[in-house]
C-alpha positions in Angstrom: 28.5 -14.7 17.6 28.3 -12.2 14.7 31.0 -11.2 12.2 31.1 -7.8 13.9 31.7 -9.3 17.2 34.5 -11.4 15.9 36.2 -8.3 14.4 36.0 -6.4 17.7 37.7 -9.2 19.6 40.4 -9.5 17.1 43.9 -7.9 18.1 46.2 -7.7 15.2 49.9 -8.2 15.7 52.7 -6.1 14.3 52.9 -7.9 11.0 49.2 -7.6 10.5 49.5 -3.8 11.1 52.3 -3.6 8.5 50.1 -5.2 5.9 47.0 -3.2 6.8 46.6 -1.5 3.5 46.9 -4.6 1.5 44.3 -6.4 3.7 41.9 -3.4 3.5 42.0 -3.6 -0.3 41.2 -7.4 -0.1 38.4 -6.9 2.3 36.9 -4.3 0.3 37.0 -6.6 -2.9 35.5 -9.4 -0.9 32.8 -7.1 0.4 31.9 -5.9 -3.1 31.8 -9.6 -4.2 29.7 -10.6 -1.3 27.2 -7.8 -1.9 26.9 -8.9 -5.5 26.2 -12.5 -4.6 23.6 -11.5 -2.0 21.9 -8.9 -4.1 19.0 -11.1 -5.1 17.3 -14.4 -4.2 15.0 -16.1 -6.6 13.2 -19.3 -5.7 10.1 -19.2 -8.0 8.1 -22.2 -8.9 9.3 -24.7 -6.4 7.5 -26.4 -3.5 8.7 -24.2 -0.7 6.4 -24.0 2.4 8.2 -21.1 3.8 10.2 -17.9 2.9 12.2 -17.9 6.1 15.9 -17.3 5.6 18.7 -16.3 8.0 19.3 -12.5 7.8 20.9 -11.6 4.7 22.4 -8.2 5.1 22.8 -7.3 1.5 19.7 -8.9 0.0 17.6 -6.4 -1.9 15.3 -8.5 -4.1 13.7 -11.7 -3.2 11.0 -13.8 -5.1 9.3 -16.8 -3.9 6.5 -16.8 -6.4 4.3 -19.8 -7.1 5.4 -22.0 -4.3 3.3 -23.4 -1.3 4.1 -20.9 1.2 1.4 -20.3 4.0 2.9 -17.4 6.0 5.2 -14.5 5.9 7.2 -15.3 9.1 11.1 -15.1 9.2 11.7 -12.3 6.6 13.9 -9.7 8.3 16.6 -8.5 5.7 17.4 -4.9 6.3 18.3 -4.0 2.8 15.3 -5.8 1.2 13.5 -3.5 -1.2 11.2 -5.9 -3.2 9.5 -9.0 -1.9 7.5 -11.2 -4.3 5.2 -13.8 -2.7 2.7 -14.0 -5.6 0.8 -17.2 -6.1 1.2 -19.0 -2.8 -1.3 -20.0 0.0 -0.9 -17.0 2.4 -4.1 -16.3 4.4 -2.7 -13.7 6.9 0.3 -11.5 6.9 2.3 -11.9 10.1 5.9 -11.2 11.1 6.7 -8.3 8.9 8.6 -6.1 11.4 8.9 -2.4 10.2 11.9 -2.2 12.6 13.8 -4.8 10.5 12.3 -4.3 7.1 13.5 -0.8 7.0 14.0 -0.6 3.2 11.0 -2.6 1.8 9.2 -0.5 -0.7 7.4 -3.2 -3.0 5.4 -5.9 -1.6 3.6 -8.5 -4.1 1.1 -10.7 -2.6 -1.2 -11.3 -5.6 -3.0 -14.7 -6.1 -2.8 -15.8 -2.5 -5.7 -16.7 -0.1 -5.7 -13.4 2.0 -8.8 -12.7 4.0 -7.4 -9.4 5.6 -5.1 -6.6 5.0 -3.9 -6.6 8.5 -0.3 -7.0 9.3 1.1 -4.9 6.5 2.3 -2.1 8.8 5.4 -1.1 6.8 5.6 2.9 6.7 8.3 2.8 4.1 6.1 0.8 1.5 5.3 2.4 -1.8 3.8 -0.3 -3.9 1.3 -2.9 -2.5 -0.1 -5.7 -4.8 -3.0 -7.6 -3.3 -5.2 -8.5 -6.3 -6.8 -11.9 -6.6 -7.3 -12.8 -3.0 -10.4 -13.1 -0.8 -10.4 -9.6 0.7 -13.9 -8.1 1.6 -12.6 -4.9 3.1 -9.4 -2.7 3.5 -8.1 -2.4 7.0 -4.8 -1.7 8.8 -3.3 0.3 6.0 -4.1 3.8 7.6 -0.4 4.5 8.4 1.2 3.7 5.1 2.1 7.3 4.5 4.5 6.6 1.6 2.2 4.2 -0.3 1.7 5.5 -4.0 0.2 2.4 -5.6 -2.4 0.0 -4.1 -3.7 -2.9 -6.3 -6.8 -4.6 -5.1 -8.3 -6.0 -8.2 -10.5 -9.2 -8.2 -11.3 -9.5 -4.6 -14.7 -9.3 -2.8 -14.6 -5.7 -1.4 -17.9 -4.1 -0.8 -16.9 -0.9 0.9 -14.4 1.8 0.5 -13.9 2.2 4.2 -10.3 1.9 5.7 -8.7 4.7 3.8 -7.4 7.8 5.8 -5.9 11.1 5.4 -2.6 9.6 6.6 -2.3 7.8 3.2 -1.1 11.2 1.9 1.0 9.7 -1.0 -1.6 7.4 -2.6 -1.9 8.2 -6.4 -3.2 5.0 -8.0 -5.9 2.9 -6.7 -7.1 -0.4 -8.6 -10.4 -1.9 -7.4 -11.4 -3.5 -10.6 -13.7 -6.6 -10.3 -15.0 -6.1 -6.7 -18.5 -5.7 -5.4 -18.9 -1.9 -4.8 -22.5 -0.9 -5.4 -23.2 2.3 -3.7 -22.0 5.6 -5.3 -22.0 7.2 -1.9 -19.0 5.0 -1.0 -17.0 7.5 -3.1 -17.1 10.0 -0.3 -14.7 7.7 1.8 -11.9 8.5 -0.8 -12.1 12.3 -0.3 -9.2 12.3 2.4 -6.8 11.0 -0.2 -5.2 14.2 -1.3 -3.0 12.8 -4.2 -5.3 10.3 -5.6 -5.1 10.7 -9.4 -6.2 7.4 -11.1 -8.9 5.1 -9.8 -10.0 2.0 -11.5 -13.5 0.6 -10.7 -14.4 -1.3 -13.8 -16.5 -4.4 -13.3 -18.1 -3.2 -10.1 -21.8 -2.9 -9.8 -21.6 0.9 -9.2 -20.3 1.6 -12.8 -23.8 0.8 -14.0 -25.2 3.9 -12.5 -25.9 6.7 -15.0 -24.0 9.4 -13.2 -21.2 7.2 -12.0 -18.3 9.2 -13.6 -19.8 12.5 -12.6 -20.3 11.4 -8.9 -16.7 10.2 -8.7 -15.3 13.5 -9.8 -17.7 15.5 -7.5 -16.4 13.5 -4.6 -12.8 13.5 -5.6 -11.9 16.9 -7.1 -8.2 16.0 -7.8 -9.0 12.8 -9.8 -7.5 12.9 -13.2 -8.5 9.4 -14.7 -11.3 7.1 -13.8 -10.9 3.7 -15.3 -9.4 4.1 -18.9 -10.6 7.6 -19.5 -9.3 11.0 -18.3 -11.5 13.8 -17.3 -12.0 16.9 -19.7 -12.2 20.5 -18.4 -15.9 20.5 -19.0 -16.3 17.6 -16.7 -14.5 19.4 -14.0 -16.5 22.6 -14.6 -19.9 20.6 -14.2 -18.5 18.8 -11.2 -17.4 22.2 -9.6 -21.0 23.6 -10.2 -22.5 20.5 -8.5 -20.1 20.8 -5.4 -21.0 24.5 -5.2 -24.8 23.8 -5.3 -24.5 21.2 -2.7 -22.5 23.5 -0.4 -25.2 26.1 -0.7 -27.9 23.7 0.0 -26.0 22.4 3.2 -25.5 25.9 4.4 -29.3 26.8 4.0 -30.2 23.7 5.9 -27.8 24.8 8.6 -29.2 28.2 9.1 -31.6 28.3 12.3 -35.1 29.1 11.6 -36.4 32.4 12.8 -38.4 32.3 16.1 -42.1 33.0 15.7 -43.6 35.2 18.3 -46.8 33.9 19.8 -49.5 36.4 20.5 -50.5 36.3 24.2 -54.2 36.7 24.8 -55.1 39.8 26.6 -56.7 39.8 29.9 
């Protein structure tokens, strides 16, 4: 039975009613103290194999970094805003219920053994750190409408598929140290309207001579690629290329005129 049920079943006598104001002040003080105690939970650098805890209604920050945790089951704290599971042995994200984790805005999963990004269906999430895992592609993140920062450094990602227009808040995307080779992959990021900073250092595609130019042609709102900001002359040149490509496409789409064939006279 929960504490709320206990309170509902409690019927105060007359003496209790007379002391109502004093008890209310005491309850408020105890509530504040409890909230302070339950505000954060830190269990870094132990040998924990699970992050499962009974629901803590006031827990806002939880850190279980550098343990031996293998899954993400049993995490259901309604006020939890930041969850750190860095440096564990997690291969798949499971059990993170968006109906229970209604306040989670930052999820840290760097340095695990993740093979997939499936299971991170948390619409309130703003910051997601997935660097140093075993990821080959991005999937299942399409509905993260509030995500602003996505960190995917040092994985094995070969394609930029998996991003969608629904990811309307994404501003910073770090893909450093992956395996993206083809510049045509950039077109798959065109649907990210707020993307401002993209990091692709240590990918094979950065060796192409028109790497920076092609990125800006495909992503007109991009402000910074890797460590360097784009200048106005870069933007002007990219706009000219986009305009030329548009004209070429329109010409290709125009129907060819019908050629009349002379009929032999009889």
